[in-house]
N, C-alpha and C positions, 0 to 999 in steps of 0.2 A: 256513598250511594252512587251507583252508576246508571240507575233507570230514571228516566223521565216520566213522571205522572201528569205533567202540567207544570207550567212555569213555576207557580207558587209552591207546589209540593217539591219539585225538584230541588228549589232554592233552599227550603227548609231542610230537607233530607240530606242534600249534600253536605251540609255544615254538622248535622247532628250525627250521622253515622260515621259510621264511624266509622319487623326488622329489629330485631334486637339491637341494643345499643352495645357499643364496645365495652369490654370488661376493664376495670381499672387495673393498671400495673401498679407495682410497688417500686420502693428504692431499690430493691435488690434484683428485680427482673425487668428487661426491657423487650417489649415486643418488636419484632424488627420491621414491622409495617406501621408501628405508631411511636409518637414521642414518649418518653417515659413520664408517668404520673407518680408524684410523690404524695405523701399523706403527712399531716401534721398534727400531732395529738393535742387535744385541749385537755389540760391537767385537771381543769375544774369540772368538765362535763362528760369527759371520757368519750367524746365524739370525735370525728375525724373531720378535717376540712380539706378538700383538694387544693393543691397549689397549682396554678396555671402556669403555662398553658397545657390544655389537654387537647386531646385528638379523639374525635368520635366518628365511627363510621355510621352514617345516618341511612334513612329509608331509600336514598337515591344511590346507595352503594358509594357514597363519596367520603373520603376521610376529611372532616371538617376540623379544622384548627380554631380553638377559641383562646385567644392569646391572655386574656384577663378575664376576671369575673365580671360578668355583664352588669352594667349599671343602669342600661336603657334597653329594655326589651319589647319587642313587638310581637304579638301573637296573631295568627291569621286564622285561627279556629277556636271555637269556644273550648273544646276539651284541652287544648294545650294551655289556655288561660286558666283554666279551673286547676290544672297541676301545678302552674307556676304559683298561684295564690295558696295552695295547700302546702307547698313547700316553704311558705313564708316570705317569698320573693314579689308580692303583690306591688309594692312600692315602686320596684323598677319597671313595671309595665307601663309603657307610654302610649301604646296603641293597639287596638283590637278589631275584630270584625263586627259587622253590623248586627250580627246574630248573639253577640256576647250580652249575657244578662245576669250572670253569676260569677262571683258575688256581686253584691249590689253596686260596689265602687267600680267594678269593671265596666258597667254600662255607660260611666261617664268619661271613660277614656277616648282619646281620638280614634275616629272610625277610618280604618285604611283598606278595608276589604269588604266587598259585598259579592255580587256576581262577577264584578271586576276588581282587579287588583290596583290600588292607587299608589303606583310607584313614586310619582312625584311627592305624594303626601309621606310616604315612608321615609324618603331620602331627606325630607325636611326635618324629621324628628330625630335624624342623626343616631339610629340605634346601634348598640353594640351587637345585638343578637336579634334575627328574626326567626321566629319559629314557624316555619311552614308544616305542611301536613301531606301524607302520602296520598289522600284522597283527592286533593286539588293540585298536586304539583306538576301533572301533566297540563291540566288546563292553564295553568299560570307559568308555564315552563319559560316563555319569553320574558316575563316580567321579573321571574326570580333570577334568570341569568343577568338581566340589567341590574338588579340589585348587587349580585356578585361582582359583576364588572366595574360597578361603582365602589367596591371595597366593602361591601357589608357582609358580615358573616350570616350565612343561611343555613339552617339546620332543619331538614326534612324529617319530622317524627313520623314513625311508621303508623299507617292505618290500622289501628288494632281492631280485630274482629274476633277476640277471645279474650278471657281473663288474663292469661299468660302475657298475650301481646300488650294488654294495657299495662301490666306491671313493667315490661320492657319500656313502654313509653315514659312511664314515670321514672325509672332507672336513667334513661337518656336525658330528660330534662333535668334530672337532679344533677347528673354528671356535668351538664352545660351550664348549670348556674352555681356550681360549686356547693351542692346540698345533697350529698350521696347519703349521709347519715339519715337525714329527715326523709329522703326517698324511701330508703330501706325500712325505717319506722312505719311510713304511710302504706307500704305495700304488706307488712306485716299485720297492721290493723285491718286492712282490708281482707286479707285472708284468714284472720281470725273471725271477723263477722261472717264471712261467707261459709266458714266451717260450722258456725253455730245454725245457720239457716239450713245447711245440708243436713244436720242432726236432727233438727226439728221435720224436715221433709222426710227423712227415713222412717218416721212412724207412719206415714200414709200408706196403707195397704194398696196391693194392686186393684183390687176391686173398687177403692175408693179414688184411684187416680182419674183424674178429669182431662177429657180432650179439649184442647183449646184452640181457637182460630183468631189469629192477631192480624188486624187490618191496620195497615201503615200508609194507605192512601185510599180515599173514599170512592164510593160511586160517582160517575159511571166507570171510571178506571180504578177498579179495585185492584190492590196489590198486598201481598202478604209475604210471610218470610218462611223458607223451608229449611232444610238441613244446611249444615256448614255456614250458618249465620249466627251473630252474636245472640239474637234472640231465642233461636233454638237452644243455644247453650244455656241461656238463663232458665228456659223453661224445664230443661233436664235437671238443672240445679234443684228446682223446687218439686221435682218429681211429677210434673204435668206433660201430657203428651200433646206434641204439635200436630195438629190436625193436617199439615201437609208436610210431614217428615219425610215423605218418600218423594218429595222433589226438591230441587236444590237451588239455594240463591233467593234472589227476589223475584217473586212469582205473581204474574198477573193471573187473575181468577174470574170467572164469572159468577153471578148469584146462585144459579143452579148447582153449581159444584159444591157450594157451601151448604146448600140445602142437603146435598147428599151425604156430606160429612156429618152433619148434625152434631156440632160440637156442644159440650157441656157448657162452656164458657166462651164469650167473645171479649176480646181485649181490642180497645182502637188506641192507637198513639196520636190520632189526628187531633191535634189540638189547634190547628189553625183554621178550623171552620166552626161556626156556631153550633151548638148541641148536637155534636157527634153521635152521642149515645142515642138521642131521640131518633136522629135520622137512620141509625141501623134498625131500631125497633120498628119504625114505621114502614120499611121495606115489605111490601105485600107479600112477595115470594118467600120472606123469611119468617112469617108468622108462626109456623109449626115447628121451627128450629127449637131444640131444648133450651138453648141460653136465652132466647127471646121469650118463650113461654114462661120460664122461670125467672125471668128478669135478672139473669145472671151476664149483662152487658157492661163493661166498665172502661172508662177513660184512664189511662196511666198517664204520668208526666213523660212527654216525650224526651224531653232533656235528660231525664234520670236514666231512661232505658236505652237511650241512643248515643249519648256522649261517651267516648271511650276514656273516661277520665276517673277521679276519685270517688265520684257520687254513683258510679254504677253499681255498686252493691246496695245502695238506698233503692235503686231501680228494682233489683232483684226483690228486696222486701217488700216493695209496692205491689210488684206482680203477686207475690206470694199471698199477700193479704187480700188481694182481690180474687183470687182463684181459690184459695183455701182458708177462708175467713176463720172458720172454726178451729184451724190448727195455728194460724199465725196471727189471729186478732185482727180486727177491722181497724 
């Protein structure tokens, strides 16, 4: 997230929202720009385990060499943390951001990042690998350089704004942690679930398609998401029409414009204020909007729809159930 809606909103959205990783080489082929990566078969499981060192071109276009399997990992953003845990490497995590809350055990890890990057704290934890993120890499450029200059391996994971980009993030973290087989399985599971959702959505006729307004920052500085955003792609998956699909990116909008749109459903991801749904319903100017009159205003879990990690498909399911309860179930 690059727009500021106010300090609190910016802080939360920065980490919630959310470069393809280098491909594996095998024993028979070597990429001239990368060190060779070999694979060792596990006769019992038929899975493969990468043999280190490995080289990964990260989101900063840097060839990052990881000499050995990381035993102590620091994650600077919740989406990275969720990927690491989903790959079965949660025990290796020693530090996270202040916004990390999933899985539950991640919240008990040392806090090393908030609005500021605590370089001293990170160094004290002596990590083998720091997983940075494209959304904050520029803001923390000086701190990340200090870590690198101190001999810490820093990998900048891409700021995923699409399903394909999320899959690339998972592949990158999987390769960095020696969990390529687990990463591939996770991706295939996500694709399968998303395919099931799309099949259900295909039963929705054009005349039953709903127009949806998504509020990601509340009044007085209302922001929504237009085309070329992850939220827009999620709405397309469930056959819903984004009310601002004619605009691009993160869009500031006034109340009268939403009245003119007259959406069928209003979705808010504003979980950091009390009674976000009631606040929307109580706006005098919006009393005649179809979504308000028909009580079709819903709060969805911001973490699920904004964190570009393994649970993003759950976010799509939550959106689908809110917008089309008759099709997807409440």
